[in-house]
PDB file of N, CA, C, O and CB in Angstrom:
ATOM      1  N   MET A   1      -4.091 -13.666 -10.599  1.00  0.00           N
ATOM      2  CA  MET A   1      -5.074 -13.137  -9.861  1.00  0.00           C
ATOM      3  C   MET A   1      -4.332 -12.903  -8.490  1.00  0.00           C
ATOM      4  O   MET A   1      -3.298 -13.527  -8.252  1.00  0.00           O
ATOM      5  CB  MET A   1      -6.356 -14.068  -9.819  1.00  0.00           C
ATOM      6  N   ASP A   2      -5.009 -11.745  -7.331  1.00  0.00           N
ATOM      7  CA  ASP A   2      -3.971 -11.232  -6.218  1.00  0.00           C
ATOM      8  C   ASP A   2      -4.850 -12.337  -5.762  1.00  0.00           C
ATOM      9  O   ASP A   2      -6.012 -12.662  -6.007  1.00  0.00           O
ATOM     10  CB  ASP A   2      -3.758  -9.498  -5.428  1.00  0.00           C
ATOM     11  N   ILE A   3      -3.403 -13.044  -4.625  1.00  0.00           N
ATOM     12  CA  ILE A   3      -4.021 -13.758  -3.631  1.00  0.00           C
ATOM     13  C   ILE A   3      -5.372 -13.649  -2.960  1.00  0.00           C
ATOM     14  O   ILE A   3      -6.183 -14.564  -3.107  1.00  0.00           O
ATOM     15  CB  ILE A   3      -3.300 -13.680  -2.827  1.00  0.00           C
ATOM     16  N   LYS A   4      -5.690 -12.478  -2.161  1.00  0.00           N
ATOM     17  CA  LYS A   4      -6.637 -12.638  -1.734  1.00  0.00           C
ATOM     18  C   LYS A   4      -7.790 -12.191  -2.472  1.00  0.00           C
ATOM     19  O   LYS A   4      -8.681 -11.835  -1.700  1.00  0.00           O
ATOM     20  CB  LYS A   4      -6.508 -12.277  -0.739  1.00  0.00           C
ATOM     21  N   LYS A   5      -8.200 -12.042  -4.110  1.00  0.00           N
ATOM     22  CA  LYS A   5      -9.210 -12.361  -4.496  1.00  0.00           C
ATOM     23  C   LYS A   5      -9.365 -13.052  -4.085  1.00  0.00           C
ATOM     24  O   LYS A   5     -10.145 -13.275  -3.159  1.00  0.00           O
ATOM     25  CB  LYS A   5      -9.468 -12.445  -5.315  1.00  0.00           C
ATOM     26  N   LYS A   6      -7.956 -14.336  -5.162  1.00  0.00           N
ATOM     27  CA  LYS A   6      -8.627 -15.857  -5.344  1.00  0.00           C
ATOM     28  C   LYS A   6      -9.515 -16.299  -4.049  1.00  0.00           C
ATOM     29  O   LYS A   6     -10.689 -16.658  -4.143  1.00  0.00           O
ATOM     30  CB  LYS A   6      -7.334 -17.082  -5.534  1.00  0.00           C
ATOM     31  N   PHE A   7      -8.516 -16.191  -2.374  1.00  0.00           N
ATOM     32  CA  PHE A   7      -9.305 -16.925  -1.268  1.00  0.00           C
ATOM     33  C   PHE A   7     -10.300 -16.604  -1.406  1.00  0.00           C
ATOM     34  O   PHE A   7     -11.042 -17.581  -1.505  1.00  0.00           O
ATOM     35  CB  PHE A   7      -9.066 -16.810   0.009  1.00  0.00           C
ATOM     36  N   GLY A   8     -11.111 -15.136  -1.524  1.00  0.00           N
ATOM     37  CA  GLY A   8     -12.281 -14.547  -1.442  1.00  0.00           C
ATOM     38  C   GLY A   8     -13.375 -15.208  -2.125  1.00  0.00           C
ATOM     39  O   GLY A   8     -14.508 -15.536  -1.775  1.00  0.00           O
ATOM     40  N   LYS A   9     -12.506 -15.341  -3.535  1.00  0.00           N
ATOM     41  CA  LYS A   9     -13.612 -15.579  -4.519  1.00  0.00           C
ATOM     42  C   LYS A   9     -14.356 -16.718  -4.394  1.00  0.00           C
ATOM     43  O   LYS A   9     -15.561 -16.920  -4.548  1.00  0.00           O
ATOM     44  CB  LYS A   9     -13.167 -15.607  -5.775  1.00  0.00           C
ATOM     45  N   ASN A  10     -12.819 -17.917  -3.880  1.00  0.00           N
ATOM     46  CA  ASN A  10     -13.432 -19.313  -3.453  1.00  0.00           C
ATOM     47  C   ASN A  10     -14.345 -19.277  -2.624  1.00  0.00           C
ATOM     48  O   ASN A  10     -15.407 -19.896  -2.690  1.00  0.00           O
ATOM     49  CB  ASN A  10     -12.604 -20.196  -2.903  1.00  0.00           C
ATOM     50  N   LEU A  11     -14.018 -18.601  -1.845  1.00  0.00           N
ATOM     51  CA  LEU A  11     -14.684 -19.020  -0.150  1.00  0.00           C
ATOM     52  C   LEU A  11     -16.321 -18.132  -0.626  1.00  0.00           C
ATOM     53  O   LEU A  11     -17.112 -18.045   0.314  1.00  0.00           O
ATOM     54  CB  LEU A  11     -13.415 -17.937   1.815  1.00  0.00           C
ATOM     55  N   LYS A  12     -16.544 -17.844  -1.265  1.00  0.00           N
ATOM     56  CA  LYS A  12     -17.906 -16.702  -1.472  1.00  0.00           C
ATOM     57  C   LYS A  12     -18.885 -18.701  -2.612  1.00  0.00           C
ATOM     58  O   LYS A  12     -20.029 -19.155  -2.602  1.00  0.00           O
ATOM     59  CB  LYS A  12     -17.152 -14.185  -3.211  1.00  0.00           C
ATOM     60  N   ARG A  13     -17.705 -19.114  -3.250  1.00  0.00           N
ATOM     61  CA  ARG A  13     -17.853 -19.890  -4.453  1.00  0.00           C
ATOM     62  C   ARG A  13     -18.275 -21.389  -3.336  1.00  0.00           C
ATOM     63  O   ARG A  13     -19.007 -22.252  -3.821  1.00  0.00           O
ATOM     64  CB  ARG A  13     -16.155 -19.911  -5.678  1.00  0.00           C
ATOM     65  N   LEU A  14     -17.971 -21.490  -2.498  1.00  0.00           N
ATOM     66  CA  LEU A  14     -17.819 -22.609  -1.225  1.00  0.00           C
ATOM     67  C   LEU A  14     -19.432 -22.177  -0.582  1.00  0.00           C
ATOM     68  O   LEU A  14     -20.527 -22.736  -0.649  1.00  0.00           O
ATOM     69  CB  LEU A  14     -16.121 -22.223   0.163  1.00  0.00           C
ATOM     70  N   ARG A  15     -19.090 -21.270  -0.128  1.00  0.00           N
ATOM     71  CA  ARG A  15     -20.344 -20.847   0.575  1.00  0.00           C
ATOM     72  C   ARG A  15     -21.287 -21.178  -0.061  1.00  0.00           C
ATOM     73  O   ARG A  15     -21.965 -22.182   0.155  1.00  0.00           O
ATOM     74  CB  ARG A  15     -20.524 -19.577   0.844  1.00  0.00           C
ATOM     75  N   LEU A  16     -21.456 -20.356  -0.949  1.00  0.00           N
ATOM     76  CA  LEU A  16     -23.012 -20.566  -2.288  1.00  0.00           C
ATOM     77  C   LEU A  16     -22.947 -22.137  -2.424  1.00  0.00           C
ATOM     78  O   LEU A  16     -24.122 -22.492  -2.325  1.00  0.00           O
ATOM     79  CB  LEU A  16     -22.721 -19.662  -4.406  1.00  0.00           C
ATOM     80  N   GLU A  17     -22.393 -22.919  -2.548  1.00  0.00           N
ATOM     81  CA  GLU A  17     -22.489 -23.925  -3.092  1.00  0.00           C
ATOM     82  C   GLU A  17     -22.921 -25.003  -2.050  1.00  0.00           C
ATOM     83  O   GLU A  17     -23.266 -26.156  -2.310  1.00  0.00           O
ATOM     84  CB  GLU A  17     -21.358 -24.108  -3.770  1.00  0.00           C
ATOM     85  N   LYS A  18     -22.839 -24.417  -0.826  1.00  0.00           N
ATOM     86  CA  LYS A  18     -23.404 -24.661   0.096  1.00  0.00           C
ATOM     87  C   LYS A  18     -24.385 -24.165   1.193  1.00  0.00           C
ATOM     88  O   LYS A  18     -24.322 -24.274   2.418  1.00  0.00           O
ATOM     89  CB  LYS A  18     -22.772 -24.901   0.330  1.00  0.00           C
ATOM     90  N   GLY A  19     -25.280 -23.608   0.413  1.00  0.00           N
ATOM     91  CA  GLY A  19     -25.990 -22.571   1.167  1.00  0.00           C
ATOM     92  C   GLY A  19     -26.435 -22.309   2.153  1.00  0.00           C
ATOM     93  O   GLY A  19     -27.540 -22.452   2.676  1.00  0.00           O
ATOM     94  N   ILE A  20     -25.168 -21.743   2.530  1.00  0.00           N
ATOM     95  CA  ILE A  20     -25.355 -20.621   3.719  1.00  0.00           C
ATOM     96  C   ILE A  20     -24.718 -19.406   3.766  1.00  0.00           C
ATOM     97  O   ILE A  20     -23.602 -19.161   3.308  1.00  0.00           O
ATOM     98  CB  ILE A  20     -24.994 -21.086   4.918  1.00  0.00           C
ATOM     99  N   SER A  21     -25.420 -18.694   4.303  1.00  0.00           N
ATOM    100  CA  SER A  21     -25.226 -17.057   4.593  1.00  0.00           C
ATOM    101  C   SER A  21     -24.093 -16.941   5.099  1.00  0.00           C
ATOM    102  O   SER A  21     -23.306 -17.647   5.729  1.00  0.00           O
ATOM    103  CB  SER A  21     -26.190 -16.323   5.553  1.00  0.00           C
ATOM    104  N   GLN A  22     -24.208 -14.900   4.317  1.00  0.00           N
ATOM    105  CA  GLN A  22     -23.117 -14.535   5.236  1.00  0.00           C
ATOM    106  C   GLN A  22     -23.053 -15.155   7.151  1.00  0.00           C
ATOM    107  O   GLN A  22     -22.401 -15.964   7.812  1.00  0.00           O
ATOM    108  CB  GLN A  22     -23.270 -12.810   5.130  1.00  0.00           C
ATOM    109  N   GLU A  23     -23.776 -14.513   7.292  1.00  0.00           N
ATOM    110  CA  GLU A  23     -23.121 -14.009   8.774  1.00  0.00           C
ATOM    111  C   GLU A  23     -23.854 -15.739   9.354  1.00  0.00           C
ATOM    112  O   GLU A  23     -23.987 -15.807  10.575  1.00  0.00           O
ATOM    113  CB  GLU A  23     -24.017 -11.933   9.747  1.00  0.00           C
ATOM    114  N   SER A  24     -24.288 -17.019   8.548  1.00  0.00           N
ATOM    115  CA  SER A  24     -24.151 -18.104   9.490  1.00  0.00           C
ATOM    116  C   SER A  24     -22.942 -18.519   9.593  1.00  0.00           C
ATOM    117  O   SER A  24     -22.336 -18.820  10.622  1.00  0.00           O
ATOM    118  CB  SER A  24     -24.890 -19.152   9.238  1.00  0.00           C
ATOM    119  N   LEU A  25     -22.502 -18.541   8.262  1.00  0.00           N
ATOM    120  CA  LEU A  25     -20.802 -19.036   8.291  1.00  0.00           C
ATOM    121  C   LEU A  25     -20.459 -17.881   9.313  1.00  0.00           C
ATOM    122  O   LEU A  25     -20.859 -18.448  10.329  1.00  0.00           O
ATOM    123  CB  LEU A  25     -19.706 -18.936   6.510  1.00  0.00           C
ATOM    124  N   ALA A  26     -19.976 -16.597   9.774  1.00  0.00           N
ATOM    125  CA  ALA A  26     -19.142 -16.083  10.559  1.00  0.00           C
ATOM    126  C   ALA A  26     -19.729 -16.902  11.442  1.00  0.00           C
ATOM    127  O   ALA A  26     -19.061 -17.878  11.781  1.00  0.00           O
ATOM    128  CB  ALA A  26     -18.989 -14.652  10.750  1.00  0.00           C
ATOM    129  N   LEU A  27     -21.040 -16.742  12.016  1.00  0.00           N
ATOM    130  CA  LEU A  27     -21.375 -17.553  14.019  1.00  0.00           C
ATOM    131  C   LEU A  27     -20.591 -19.062  13.669  1.00  0.00           C
ATOM    132  O   LEU A  27     -19.659 -19.239  14.453  1.00  0.00           O
ATOM    133  CB  LEU A  27     -23.917 -18.046  14.682  1.00  0.00           C
ATOM    134  N   SER A  28     -20.760 -20.193  12.661  1.00  0.00           N
ATOM    135  CA  SER A  28     -20.027 -21.392  12.602  1.00  0.00           C
ATOM    136  C   SER A  28     -18.560 -21.323  13.051  1.00  0.00           C
ATOM    137  O   SER A  28     -18.008 -22.038  13.887  1.00  0.00           O
ATOM    138  CB  SER A  28     -20.092 -21.869  11.272  1.00  0.00           C
ATOM    139  N   ALA A  29     -17.978 -20.198  12.240  1.00  0.00           N
ATOM    140  CA  ALA A  29     -16.597 -19.839  12.701  1.00  0.00           C
ATOM    141  C   ALA A  29     -16.091 -19.150  13.742  1.00  0.00           C
ATOM    142  O   ALA A  29     -14.923 -18.963  14.083  1.00  0.00           O
ATOM    143  CB  ALA A  29     -16.119 -19.305  11.951  1.00  0.00           C
ATOM    144  N   ASP A  30     -16.943 -18.855  14.127  1.00  0.00           N
ATOM    145  CA  ASP A  30     -16.548 -17.824  15.405  1.00  0.00           C
ATOM    146  C   ASP A  30     -16.080 -16.559  15.110  1.00  0.00           C
ATOM    147  O   ASP A  30     -15.309 -16.145  15.975  1.00  0.00           O
ATOM    148  CB  ASP A  30     -15.456 -18.339  16.281  1.00  0.00           C
ATOM    149  N   LEU A  31     -16.299 -15.699  14.074  1.00  0.00           N
ATOM    150  CA  LEU A  31     -15.941 -14.545  13.267  1.00  0.00           C
ATOM    151  C   LEU A  31     -16.963 -13.665  13.353  1.00  0.00           C
ATOM    152  O   LEU A  31     -18.084 -13.979  13.754  1.00  0.00           O
ATOM    153  CB  LEU A  31     -15.658 -14.829  11.891  1.00  0.00           C
ATOM    154  N   ASP A  32     -16.671 -12.663  13.028  1.00  0.00           N
ATOM    155  CA  ASP A  32     -17.567 -11.338  12.840  1.00  0.00           C
ATOM    156  C   ASP A  32     -18.366 -11.636  11.827  1.00  0.00           C
ATOM    157  O   ASP A  32     -17.932 -12.405  10.971  1.00  0.00           O
ATOM    158  CB  ASP A  32     -16.829  -9.983  12.509  1.00  0.00           C
ATOM    159  N   ARG A  33     -19.846 -11.038  11.691  1.00  0.00           N
ATOM    160  CA  ARG A  33     -19.956 -11.351  10.888  1.00  0.00           C
ATOM    161  C   ARG A  33     -19.728 -10.283   9.717  1.00  0.00           C
ATOM    162  O   ARG A  33     -19.566 -10.570   8.531  1.00  0.00           O
ATOM    163  CB  ARG A  33     -20.855 -11.925  11.092  1.00  0.00           C
ATOM    164  N   THR A  34     -19.745  -9.054  10.245  1.00  0.00           N
ATOM    165  CA  THR A  34     -19.151  -7.866   9.063  1.00  0.00           C
ATOM    166  C   THR A  34     -17.836  -8.610   8.639  1.00  0.00           C
ATOM    167  O   THR A  34     -17.471  -7.958   7.661  1.00  0.00           O
ATOM    168  CB  THR A  34     -18.718  -6.030   9.789  1.00  0.00           C
ATOM    169  N   TYR A  35     -17.205  -9.305   8.774  1.00  0.00           N
ATOM    170  CA  TYR A  35     -16.412  -9.995   8.284  1.00  0.00           C
ATOM    171  C   TYR A  35     -16.323 -10.726   7.229  1.00  0.00           C
ATOM    172  O   TYR A  35     -15.615 -10.449   6.260  1.00  0.00           O
ATOM    173  CB  TYR A  35     -16.224 -10.454   8.879  1.00  0.00           C
ATOM    174  N   ILE A  36     -16.929 -11.568   7.322  1.00  0.00           N
ATOM    175  CA  ILE A  36     -16.749 -12.488   5.469  1.00  0.00           C
ATOM    176  C   ILE A  36     -17.283 -11.440   4.676  1.00  0.00           C
ATOM    177  O   ILE A  36     -16.638 -11.556   3.634  1.00  0.00           O
ATOM    178  CB  ILE A  36     -17.916 -14.237   5.023  1.00  0.00           C
ATOM    179  N   PRO A  37     -17.926 -10.655   4.552  1.00  0.00           N
ATOM    180  CA  PRO A  37     -18.113  -9.892   3.497  1.00  0.00           C
ATOM    181  C   PRO A  37     -16.648  -9.644   2.701  1.00  0.00           C
ATOM    182  O   PRO A  37     -16.156 -10.271   1.763  1.00  0.00           O
ATOM    183  CB  PRO A  37     -18.809  -8.605   4.006  1.00  0.00           C
ATOM    184  N   SER A  38     -16.172  -8.529   3.418  1.00  0.00           N
ATOM    185  CA  SER A  38     -14.609  -7.862   3.093  1.00  0.00           C
ATOM    186  C   SER A  38     -13.590  -9.239   2.874  1.00  0.00           C
ATOM    187  O   SER A  38     -12.568  -9.181   2.191  1.00  0.00           O
ATOM    188  CB  SER A  38     -13.926  -6.746   4.677  1.00  0.00           C
ATOM    189  N   ILE A  39     -14.032 -10.419   3.539  1.00  0.00           N
ATOM    190  CA  ILE A  39     -13.026 -11.065   2.754  1.00  0.00           C
ATOM    191  C   ILE A  39     -13.405 -11.649   1.600  1.00  0.00           C
ATOM    192  O   ILE A  39     -12.648 -11.654   0.630  1.00  0.00           O
ATOM    193  CB  ILE A  39     -12.416 -11.966   3.417  1.00  0.00           C
ATOM    194  N   GLU A  40     -14.811 -12.298   1.563  1.00  0.00           N
ATOM    195  CA  GLU A  40     -15.011 -12.460  -0.165  1.00  0.00           C
ATOM    196  C   GLU A  40     -14.752 -11.527  -1.185  1.00  0.00           C
ATOM    197  O   GLU A  40     -14.769 -12.068  -2.291  1.00  0.00           O
ATOM    198  CB  GLU A  40     -16.300 -12.676  -0.512  1.00  0.00           C
ATOM    199  N   LYS A  41     -14.436  -9.899  -1.221  1.00  0.00           N
ATOM    200  CA  LYS A  41     -14.169  -9.102  -1.960  1.00  0.00           C
ATOM    201  C   LYS A  41     -12.317  -9.053  -2.119  1.00  0.00           C
ATOM    202  O   LYS A  41     -11.584  -8.554  -2.973  1.00  0.00           O
ATOM    203  CB  LYS A  41     -14.965  -7.904  -1.441  1.00  0.00           C
ATOM    204  N   GLY A  42     -12.084  -9.723  -1.028  1.00  0.00           N
ATOM    205  CA  GLY A  42     -10.406  -9.426  -0.948  1.00  0.00           C
ATOM    206  C   GLY A  42      -9.975  -8.664  -0.416  1.00  0.00           C
ATOM    207  O   GLY A  42      -8.764  -8.464  -0.501  1.00  0.00           O
ATOM    208  N   GLU A  43     -10.573  -8.104   0.163  1.00  0.00           N
ATOM    209  CA  GLU A  43     -10.239  -6.807   1.171  1.00  0.00           C
ATOM    210  C   GLU A  43      -9.167  -7.066   2.504  1.00  0.00           C
ATOM    211  O   GLU A  43      -8.248  -6.344   2.892  1.00  0.00           O
ATOM    212  CB  GLU A  43     -11.789  -6.300   1.885  1.00  0.00           C
ATOM    213  N   ARG A  44      -9.531  -8.049   2.907  1.00  0.00           N
ATOM    214  CA  ARG A  44      -8.383  -8.539   4.334  1.00  0.00           C
ATOM    215  C   ARG A  44      -7.134  -9.788   3.353  1.00  0.00           C
ATOM    216  O   ARG A  44      -7.081 -10.462   2.324  1.00  0.00           O
ATOM    217  CB  ARG A  44      -9.725  -9.837   6.153  1.00  0.00           C
ATOM    218  N   ASN A  45      -6.509  -9.509   4.296  1.00  0.00           N
ATOM    219  CA  ASN A  45      -5.339 -10.160   4.719  1.00  0.00           C
ATOM    220  C   ASN A  45      -5.651 -11.415   6.090  1.00  0.00           C
ATOM    221  O   ASN A  45      -5.430 -11.186   7.279  1.00  0.00           O
ATOM    222  CB  ASN A  45      -4.295  -8.838   5.194  1.00  0.00           C
ATOM    223  N   VAL A  46      -6.181 -12.668   5.554  1.00  0.00           N
ATOM    224  CA  VAL A  46      -6.633 -13.036   6.624  1.00  0.00           C
ATOM    225  C   VAL A  46      -5.552 -14.422   6.858  1.00  0.00           C
ATOM    226  O   VAL A  46      -4.948 -15.200   6.119  1.00  0.00           O
ATOM    227  CB  VAL A  46      -8.288 -13.232   6.507  1.00  0.00           C
ATOM    228  N   SER A  47      -5.716 -14.205   8.418  1.00  0.00           N
ATOM    229  CA  SER A  47      -4.545 -14.802   9.284  1.00  0.00           C
ATOM    230  C   SER A  47      -4.792 -16.977   8.511  1.00  0.00           C
ATOM    231  O   SER A  47      -5.716 -17.529   7.914  1.00  0.00           O
ATOM    232  CB  SER A  47      -5.114 -14.369  11.764  1.00  0.00           C
ATOM    233  N   ILE A  48      -3.661 -17.380   8.913  1.00  0.00           N
ATOM    234  CA  ILE A  48      -4.203 -18.553   9.106  1.00  0.00           C
ATOM    235  C   ILE A  48      -5.382 -19.508   9.763  1.00  0.00           C
ATOM    236  O   ILE A  48      -6.205 -20.415   9.641  1.00  0.00           O
ATOM    237  CB  ILE A  48      -3.531 -18.777   9.365  1.00  0.00           C
ATOM    238  N   THR A  49      -4.662 -18.388  10.657  1.00  0.00           N
ATOM    239  CA  THR A  49      -6.233 -19.472  11.983  1.00  0.00           C
ATOM    240  C   THR A  49      -7.243 -19.321  11.349  1.00  0.00           C
ATOM    241  O   THR A  49      -7.895 -20.352  11.185  1.00  0.00           O
ATOM    242  CB  THR A  49      -6.863 -18.808  13.856  1.00  0.00           C
ATOM    243  N   VAL A  50      -7.782 -18.081  10.758  1.00  0.00           N
ATOM    244  CA  VAL A  50      -8.886 -17.733  10.434  1.00  0.00           C
ATOM    245  C   VAL A  50      -8.892 -18.713   9.098  1.00  0.00           C
ATOM    246  O   VAL A  50      -9.430 -19.814   9.214  1.00  0.00           O
ATOM    247  CB  VAL A  50      -9.054 -16.148  10.341  1.00  0.00           C
ATOM    248  N   VAL A  51      -8.536 -18.482   8.331  1.00  0.00           N
ATOM    249  CA  VAL A  51      -8.019 -19.873   7.382  1.00  0.00           C
ATOM    250  C   VAL A  51      -8.521 -21.083   7.655  1.00  0.00           C
ATOM    251  O   VAL A  51      -9.086 -21.661   6.727  1.00  0.00           O
ATOM    252  CB  VAL A  51      -6.565 -20.205   7.467  1.00  0.00           C
ATOM    253  N   GLU A  52      -8.434 -21.789   9.053  1.00  0.00           N
ATOM    254  CA  GLU A  52      -8.774 -22.866   9.099  1.00  0.00           C
ATOM    255  C   GLU A  52     -10.325 -23.193   9.821  1.00  0.00           C
ATOM    256  O   GLU A  52     -11.101 -24.144   9.722  1.00  0.00           O
ATOM    257  CB  GLU A  52      -7.683 -23.402   9.643  1.00  0.00           C
ATOM    258  N   LYS A  53     -10.354 -21.777  10.666  1.00  0.00           N
ATOM    259  CA  LYS A  53     -12.078 -21.605  11.417  1.00  0.00           C
ATOM    260  C   LYS A  53     -13.402 -21.401   9.993  1.00  0.00           C
ATOM    261  O   LYS A  53     -14.564 -21.793  10.105  1.00  0.00           O
ATOM    262  CB  LYS A  53     -12.110 -19.608  12.684  1.00  0.00           C
ATOM    263  N   LEU A  54     -12.759 -20.630   8.606  1.00  0.00           N
ATOM    264  CA  LEU A  54     -13.296 -21.312   7.550  1.00  0.00           C
ATOM    265  C   LEU A  54     -13.578 -22.502   7.376  1.00  0.00           C
ATOM    266  O   LEU A  54     -14.712 -22.965   7.501  1.00  0.00           O
ATOM    267  CB  LEU A  54     -12.786 -21.176   6.784  1.00  0.00           C
ATOM    268  N   ALA A  55     -12.315 -23.293   6.988  1.00  0.00           N
ATOM    269  CA  ALA A  55     -12.617 -24.255   6.113  1.00  0.00           C
ATOM    270  C   ALA A  55     -12.819 -25.285   7.478  1.00  0.00           C
ATOM    271  O   ALA A  55     -12.822 -26.447   7.073  1.00  0.00           O
ATOM    272  CB  ALA A  55     -11.391 -24.588   4.810  1.00  0.00           C
ATOM    273  N   ASN A  56     -12.943 -25.234   8.575  1.00  0.00           N
ATOM    274  CA  ASN A  56     -13.845 -26.281  10.044  1.00  0.00           C
ATOM    275  C   ASN A  56     -15.385 -25.788   9.132  1.00  0.00           C
ATOM    276  O   ASN A  56     -15.856 -26.583   8.319  1.00  0.00           O
ATOM    277  CB  ASN A  56     -13.659 -25.344  12.570  1.00  0.00           C
ATOM    278  N   ALA A  57     -16.087 -24.370   9.388  1.00  0.00           N
ATOM    279  CA  ALA A  57     -17.060 -24.460   8.987  1.00  0.00           C
ATOM    280  C   ALA A  57     -17.729 -24.737   7.818  1.00  0.00           C
ATOM    281  O   ALA A  57     -18.823 -25.254   7.591  1.00  0.00           O
ATOM    282  CB  ALA A  57     -17.246 -23.855   9.269  1.00  0.00           C
ATOM    283  N   LEU A  58     -16.863 -24.296   7.124  1.00  0.00           N
ATOM    284  CA  LEU A  58     -17.161 -24.779   5.124  1.00  0.00           C
ATOM    285  C   LEU A  58     -17.015 -26.525   5.153  1.00  0.00           C
ATOM    286  O   LEU A  58     -17.487 -27.166   4.214  1.00  0.00           O
ATOM    287  CB  LEU A  58     -15.365 -23.944   3.628  1.00  0.00           C
ATOM    288  N   ASN A  59     -16.283 -27.269   6.373  1.00  0.00           N
ATOM    289  CA  ASN A  59     -16.367 -28.842   5.957  1.00  0.00           C
ATOM    290  C   ASN A  59     -15.605 -29.059   4.783  1.00  0.00           C
ATOM    291  O   ASN A  59     -15.616 -30.116   4.153  1.00  0.00           O
ATOM    292  CB  ASN A  59     -17.850 -29.376   5.646  1.00  0.00           C
ATOM    293  N   VAL A  60     -14.954 -28.070   4.495  1.00  0.00           N
ATOM    294  CA  VAL A  60     -13.710 -28.690   3.179  1.00  0.00           C
ATOM    295  C   VAL A  60     -12.484 -28.488   3.944  1.00  0.00           C
ATOM    296  O   VAL A  60     -12.509 -28.097   5.111  1.00  0.00           O
ATOM    297  CB  VAL A  60     -13.545 -27.657   1.427  1.00  0.00           C
ATOM    298  N   SER A  61     -11.141 -28.814   3.144  1.00  0.00           N
ATOM    299  CA  SER A  61      -9.616 -28.722   3.486  1.00  0.00           C
ATOM    300  C   SER A  61      -9.668 -27.364   2.551  1.00  0.00           C
ATOM    301  O   SER A  61     -10.437 -26.934   1.691  1.00  0.00           O
ATOM    302  CB  SER A  61      -8.402 -30.225   2.975  1.00  0.00           C
ATOM    303  N   ILE A  62      -8.373 -26.890   3.207  1.00  0.00           N
ATOM    304  CA  ILE A  62      -7.520 -25.304   3.259  1.00  0.00           C
ATOM    305  C   ILE A  62      -7.099 -25.090   2.173  1.00  0.00           C
ATOM    306  O   ILE A  62      -6.560 -24.054   1.785  1.00  0.00           O
ATOM    307  CB  ILE A  62      -6.253 -25.072   4.157  1.00  0.00           C
ATOM    308  N   SER A  63      -7.384 -26.399   1.370  1.00  0.00           N
ATOM    309  CA  SER A  63      -6.646 -26.013  -0.030  1.00  0.00           C
ATOM    310  C   SER A  63      -8.034 -25.271  -1.302  1.00  0.00           C
ATOM    311  O   SER A  63      -8.105 -24.480  -2.243  1.00  0.00           O
ATOM    312  CB  SER A  63      -5.797 -27.875  -0.769  1.00  0.00           C
ATOM    313  N   GLU A  64      -8.906 -26.183  -0.496  1.00  0.00           N
ATOM    314  CA  GLU A  64      -9.796 -25.588  -1.539  1.00  0.00           C
ATOM    315  C   GLU A  64     -10.209 -24.384  -2.185  1.00  0.00           C
ATOM    316  O   GLU A  64     -10.908 -24.087  -3.154  1.00  0.00           O
ATOM    317  CB  GLU A  64     -10.587 -25.817  -1.302  1.00  0.00           C
ATOM    318  N   PHE A  65      -9.389 -23.660  -1.123  1.00  0.00           N
ATOM    319  CA  PHE A  65      -9.489 -22.123  -1.172  1.00  0.00           C
ATOM    320  C   PHE A  65      -8.312 -21.082  -1.719  1.00  0.00           C
ATOM    321  O   PHE A  65      -8.074 -19.892  -1.513  1.00  0.00           O
ATOM    322  CB  PHE A  65      -9.722 -21.747   0.210  1.00  0.00           C
ATOM    323  N   PHE A  66      -7.666 -22.182  -2.561  1.00  0.00           N
ATOM    324  CA  PHE A  66      -6.666 -21.906  -3.165  1.00  0.00           C
ATOM    325  C   PHE A  66      -7.037 -22.489  -4.156  1.00  0.00           C
ATOM    326  O   PHE A  66      -6.324 -23.469  -3.940  1.00  0.00           O
ATOM    327  CB  PHE A  66      -5.534 -22.143  -2.692  1.00  0.00           C
ATOM    328  N   LYS A  67      -7.479 -22.716  -4.962  1.00  0.00           N
ATOM    329  CA  LYS A  67      -7.990 -23.264  -6.146  1.00  0.00           C
ATOM    330  C   LYS A  67      -8.087 -23.029  -7.303  1.00  0.00           C
ATOM    331  O   LYS A  67      -9.300 -22.871  -7.439  1.00  0.00           O
ATOM    332  CB  LYS A  67      -8.759 -23.426  -6.092  1.00  0.00           C
ATOM    333  N   ASP A  68      -7.391 -22.821  -8.763  1.00  0.00           N
ATOM    334  CA  ASP A  68      -7.996 -21.931  -9.825  1.00  0.00           C
ATOM    335  C   ASP A  68      -9.582 -22.076 -10.006  1.00  0.00           C
ATOM    336  O   ASP A  68     -10.172 -21.395 -10.845  1.00  0.00           O
ATOM    337  CB  ASP A  68      -7.300 -22.264 -11.203  1.00  0.00           C
TER     338      ASP A  68
END
């Protein structure tokens, strides 16, 4: 699986497990609300800074985004 798709799939899984909307996650991570859906679809090549923001907003380690 493409790394961007894997990242997006895991981001969505973690977000849903925590019961957080895309908009709420975007606000918590200080990102534009329209950015989250494209990340979850694997359409974005996110920077390490964005990865860190998302991990902090979800209160998970960065490695959680790359698990199979």
